[in-house]
C-alpha positions as CSV (number, residue, x, y, z in Angstrom):
1,M,22.2,-30.6,14.6
2,S,18.9,-30.6,16.2
3,G,18.4,-33.0,19.0
4,A,15.2,-34.2,20.7
5,G,14.8,-30.7,22.2
6,G,15.0,-28.9,18.9
7,A,11.3,-28.2,18.7
8,A,11.3,-26.8,22.2
9,D,14.1,-24.3,21.3
10,R,12.0,-22.8,18.5
11,D,10.7,-19.3,19.1
12,P,7.1,-19.2,18.0
13,G,7.3,-15.4,17.7
14,L,9.7,-15.5,14.7
15,Q,7.3,-17.0,12.1
16,P,4.6,-14.3,12.5
17,E,7.3,-11.6,12.4
18,R,8.7,-13.0,9.1
19,T,5.2,-13.3,7.7
20,R,4.5,-9.7,8.7
21,L,7.7,-8.5,7.0
22,A,6.8,-10.5,3.9
23,W,3.4,-8.8,3.7
24,R,5.1,-5.4,4.0
25,R,7.6,-6.3,1.2
26,T,4.8,-7.5,-1.0
27,T,2.8,-4.3,-0.4
28,L,5.8,-2.2,-1.3
29,S,6.3,-4.2,-4.5
30,S,2.6,-3.8,-5.3
31,T,2.9,-0.1,-4.8
32,V,5.9,0.2,-7.1
33,A,4.1,-1.8,-9.7
34,A,1.0,0.4,-9.5
35,V,3.1,3.6,-9.8
36,L,4.9,2.2,-12.8
37,A,1.5,1.2,-14.4
38,V,0.2,4.7,-13.9
39,K,3.3,6.2,-15.4
40,T,3.1,3.8,-18.4
41,A,-0.6,4.4,-18.9
42,L,-0.2,8.2,-18.9
43,H,3.0,8.3,-20.9
44,G,2.6,9.9,-24.3
45,G,-1.0,11.1,-23.7
46,A,-3.9,9.6,-21.9
47,A,-5.9,7.1,-24.1
48,A,-9.3,5.8,-22.8
49,A,-8.0,2.3,-22.5
50,G,-4.9,3.5,-20.6
51,I,-7.1,5.4,-18.1
52,V,-9.3,2.4,-17.6
53,A,-6.3,0.1,-17.0
54,C,-4.8,2.7,-14.7
55,A,-8.0,2.9,-12.7
56,L,-8.2,-0.9,-12.5
57,V,-4.6,-1.1,-11.3
58,C,-5.2,1.5,-8.7
59,A,-8.4,-0.3,-7.4
60,L,-6.5,-3.6,-7.3
61,W,-3.6,-2.0,-5.4
62,L,-6.0,-0.5,-2.9
63,A,-7.7,-3.9,-2.4
64,F,-4.4,-5.6,-1.9
65,L,-3.2,-2.8,0.5
66,L,-6.3,-3.2,2.6
67,L,-6.0,-7.0,2.7
68,A,-2.3,-6.8,3.6
69,H,-2.9,-4.2,6.3
70,R,-5.7,-6.4,7.8
71,R,-3.4,-9.4,7.8
72,I,-0.5,-7.4,9.3
73,R,-2.7,-6.3,12.1
74,A,-3.9,-9.8,12.8
75,L,-0.3,-11.0,13.0
76,A,0.6,-8.3,15.4
77,A,-2.5,-8.7,17.6
78,A,-2.1,-12.3,18.8
79,P,0.8,-14.4,19.9
80,A,-0.5,-17.2,17.8
81,P,-2.3,-15.6,14.9
82,P,-5.0,-17.5,13.0
83,A,-4.3,-19.0,9.7
84,L,-5.0,-17.0,6.6
85,A,-8.6,-17.6,5.5
86,P,-8.9,-19.2,2.0
87,R,-11.1,-16.3,0.9
88,Q,-8.4,-13.8,1.8
89,A,-5.7,-15.9,0.2
90,A,-7.8,-16.1,-3.0
91,L,-8.3,-12.4,-3.0
92,A,-4.6,-11.7,-2.6
93,V,-3.8,-14.1,-5.5
94,L,-6.6,-12.5,-7.6
95,C,-5.2,-9.0,-7.0
96,A,-1.7,-10.1,-7.9
97,V,-2.7,-11.9,-11.1
98,A,-5.1,-9.1,-12.2
99,T,-2.4,-6.5,-11.6
100,A,0.0,-8.6,-13.7
101,A,-2.6,-8.9,-16.5
102,C,-3.2,-5.1,-16.5
103,A,0.5,-4.5,-16.6
104,A,0.8,-6.8,-19.6
105,A,-2.0,-5.0,-21.3
106,L,-0.4,-1.6,-20.7
107,V,3.0,-2.8,-22.1
108,V,1.5,-4.3,-25.3
């Protein structure tokens, strides 16, 4: 039960920590997806389409990694970190969707 003082009991340091950990987990998942995409692309010989898809997945992974690293640093730098900019959020979504599209193309 939360009383009138429930908001005062909240530790503002927990939310940035949870968000930082979520970015790290997502980065790890992205790394695994990129490694599996490279393995799939190069399995059974390297076709030109596979190499292009592999290069695209690696570029998307690198872009997401840089974005996540930048956000993790921002979360650690300030006690009250700024909100994620819409441009950065759109870039993160674009990287995730494009990686999924490349993975689907590699599987088919």
